C-alpha positions in Angstrom: 33.9 -5.0 1.1 36.1 -7.5 3.2 37.1 -10.8 1.9 37.1 -13.7 4.2 38.9 -17.1 3.7 37.5 -20.4 5.1 38.6 -24.1 4.4 36.0 -26.0 2.8 35.5 -29.6 2.9 34.3 -31.1 -0.4 33.4 -34.7 -1.5 31.6 -36.7 -4.1 28.6 -38.6 -2.1 28.7 -42.0 -3.9 24.9 -42.5 -3.4 23.5 -39.4 -4.5 26.4 -38.7 -6.9 26.3 -34.9 -5.7 29.3 -33.0 -4.4 28.5 -32.0 -0.8 30.8 -29.4 0.9 31.3 -28.6 4.6 32.5 -25.7 6.2 34.2 -26.7 9.7 35.1 -23.4 11.1 31.4 -22.3 10.7 29.5 -24.8 12.7 30.1 -27.1 10.0 27.7 -25.6 7.6 26.9 -27.8 4.2 25.4 -27.6 1.1 25.6 -29.5 -2.2 25.7 -29.3 -5.7 25.1 -31.7 -8.9 28.6 -30.6 -10.1 31.7 -29.6 -8.1 31.5 -26.1 -9.5 27.8 -25.8 -8.4 28.9 -27.2 -5.1 31.6 -24.6 -4.6 29.3 -21.6 -5.8 26.3 -22.8 -3.4 29.0 -22.9 -0.7 30.0 -19.2 -1.6 26.4 -18.2 -1.1 26.1 -20.3 2.1 29.0 -18.8 3.7 27.9 -14.9 2.5 24.3 -15.7 4.0 25.9 -17.2 7.3 28.1 -14.0 7.9 25.6 -11.8 7.3 23.1 -13.4 9.9 26.0 -13.4 12.4 26.5 -9.8 11.8 23.0 -8.8 12.5 23.0 -11.0 15.3 26.2 -9.7 16.9 27.7 -12.9 16.6 31.4 -13.0 16.5 33.2 -15.0 13.9 36.4 -16.7 15.4 38.7 -18.2 13.1 40.5 -21.3 14.2 43.1 -23.3 12.9 42.3 -26.2 11.0 44.3 -29.0 9.6 43.3 -32.0 7.6 45.5 -35.4 7.6 45.3 -38.4 5.9 45.4 -41.4 8.4 46.2 -45.0 7.8 44.3 -47.6 10.0 44.9 -51.3 9.7 42.2 -53.7 10.1 42.7 -57.6 10.7 
């Protein structure tokens, strides 16, 4: 079994109060959970399903470099 590593973005949705995740390097696939832990587990399952489907279709997963930054913006 091969292990893959992906950067996952996670945020608390202030309206629904659920945790939302995004996987930018996999077409920004996204899922959610009522807790942070549930969202992370759902993301693991989502990624596994994505990779299985890509393998069946012969689609190559090409990792790309991803960087996140904090950006300050001044507004008058």
